N, C-alpha and C positions, 0 to 999 in steps of 0.2 A: 802409454799411460800418462807420461808427463805432459803430452800435448793436450790430452783430455782435461787434465787437472789445470793446466794453464788457461784453457778456455773457460772453465768453470770459475776460476779465480778472477780473471779479468772481466768476465761477464757479470759476476756478482758485484765486483767493485764498481763497475760502470753503472749498474742499476742502483746501487746504494748512493753513489754520488749524484746521479740524476734525480733520485727521489729526494735527497736532501736539498737539492737546489730548487726544485719546482714543486714538490709535494704531490705530483700526479703519479699514482701507482701504475696506470696503464702505460704511460710514457716511459717510466722506469723499467718496466718489464720488457718493453720493446727495445730499449737501449741495451739492456742486459743480454737479451737474445741476439741482437745484432753483433755486439762485441764478442760474445762467445763464438758465434758462427764464423765471424771474420778472423778471429784468432786461429780457429781450426783450419780454415781455408788457407790462411797465410802460412802456417806451419807446414801444411800439406804441400803447398806450392814450393816452399824452400826444400823440402825433402825430395820432391819430384825433380826440380832442376839440379839437385846435387847428384842424382844418379846418372 
């Protein structure tokens, strides 16, 4: 559950910053989605190599 929450938090933060910098909602949504997915994949990778 913490990994899921971290992905949501970092994705939302990334989208908010992107929207604030450029004002484009579609670009902000893309940045938020990419940051969330990459956070989940990165954490899953760390868990995988730790086993």
